[in-house]
N, C-alpha and C positions, 0 to 999 in steps of 0.2 A: 418874501420881499414885498414891502409896502411902500409906495411912493419912491421907489428906487432905494429905499433903506434896506440894508443887509444886516441881519442879526447873525452873530457868530453861531455857526452850526454845530460845534462840538463842545462837549464838556471837557474840563481840564482832565488830563491824564495824570493822576497823582495817587500816591500810596503812603501808608503810614511809615514806610521805610525810606521814602524819598528824601534826599539830602540837598539836591540842587533843583531849582526851578528854572527852566529855560523858557523864555518868552519870545515869541515872534511878534509880528505886527498884527496881521489879519490873514485868514486863509486865502490862498490864491484861487483863481478860477478852477484850476486843475484839482486843488484840494477839495473844493466844493463838489466837483464832479465825482471824485474818488472817495469822498466821505472820510478823509483823514488828513492829519497834519503832514506838511512837506511831501505832497504827492506828485509834484511836477517831476517827470522822469529825469530831467536834467538838474534838479535841485540836489545838492551834495550833502544835505543834512545827515541822512542815514549812512552814507559812505564815510563821512568824517567820523561819526560816532563808532562805526564798526572798526575803523582803523585804530582809533584811540583806545578802545577797550579790547582790541585784539579778538574780536568776535565776528561771527558770521553776520553779514548784512541782512537785516530783516526785510521781507517783501510784503507778506500778507499783514493785514491790520492786527490780527491777534499776535503774530510774531513781533510786530513793532511794540505792542503793549507789553509783551513779556520781556523784550529787550530793555525797555525803559525801567520796568520793575526790577529786573536783575541788576541793573547798573545804578539803581537808586536815583533815577531822573524823573522829574515831573515836567509836564509840558502843557503850555497854554499860550495865549496871546495877550497883547496889551489892549487891543481894541475889541469891544464886544458889539458895537453898533456903528455903522458908517454908511457912506454912499460911495460908489465908484463913479468918477466923473466920466470916464471912458471905459471901454470894454477891454481893460488889461489889468494885470495884477500888480503893477508898480505901486510902491508905497506913496509916491508923490501924486498918485491918481486918487487917493483916498481922502474923503472929507469926513473927518472924525466927528462922530456924534456923541459917543459914550465910551469911556475907558472901562476895562474890565475891573471888577472889584477884587483886586489882588490882595489888599489888606485882609479882607474877610477870609479869603482862601488861606492865607498865611496863619490866621488865628486858628483855623480848623486843623492846620498841619504844622505844628510848632517844630517838627523835625527838619523843616527846610532851613538851611543855614547859608545858602548862597543863591544869588539871583544872577542869571546870565541872559543877555539879550542878543538876538540875532539880527538886529537892524538899528540904524541910527534913529529911525522914526519911533521904534519902541522905546529907545533911550529917552527921546524928547518927551514922550507921553509919561514915562515913569517920573522924570524930573519935574514935569508940570503938575501932574495929579497927585503925586505922593511925596512932595517936598517936605511936608510936615509929619510924615509917617513916624510911628514909634519903632518901626522895623529899621534898624540902622543900615542893613544891607540894601535897602531900597534907595539910600542916599548915595551909594557907591556901587552900582551894579557892574558886573563884568561885561565888557563888550566883546562879543564873538564876531569876527568878520562874517558877513552874510553868506549863507550857503547857496543863495539864489544864483541861477545861471546868469543873471544880470550883473553879478559882481565878478567881472572878468579881470579885475586889477590883480587878483591873486589866483594862483593855481591851487589845485587840491592839496598838494604837499605843504604849501605855505599856510593854508587855512588849518590843516591838521596840526601843524606845529604850534600855532597860537591857541587853538581850542584845547589841545592837550595840556599846555602850560597852565591855562586858566581853570580847566575843569578838574584836574587831578591834584 
């Protein structure tokens, strides 16, 4: 961290067999602490995917990576550099400095056929920074209700139903 600037700490998790890219906004404070995506204990990301794919919920980082590979899912975020205005993980607390180079990632992995977003902030970033993209699915990404514990408007079952419909 330099001048309060945060650089995205993780590489994208992606494989030659990945079919869908799920993008979040930026790692939470807990994810920074635990060195992996969606690491807040109350975040429902891994629960939702385990239910959808009728698979065991992964806990350890290597289990999560194997789970993603098995189910042909790639994982990254839409912001690669930002500042947090306060000491919390809310998206509205982020001052965006730089979007991630999603187009370059997609060029390297032409097997990706769908883009799904786990936040409205990620959706805004994609629409703003990639509106002229040659990748058509960047113009109409799938919106997955946020798995964050802050999204209490929906319960787990409601989120699972929507995610399942969009991802499968």
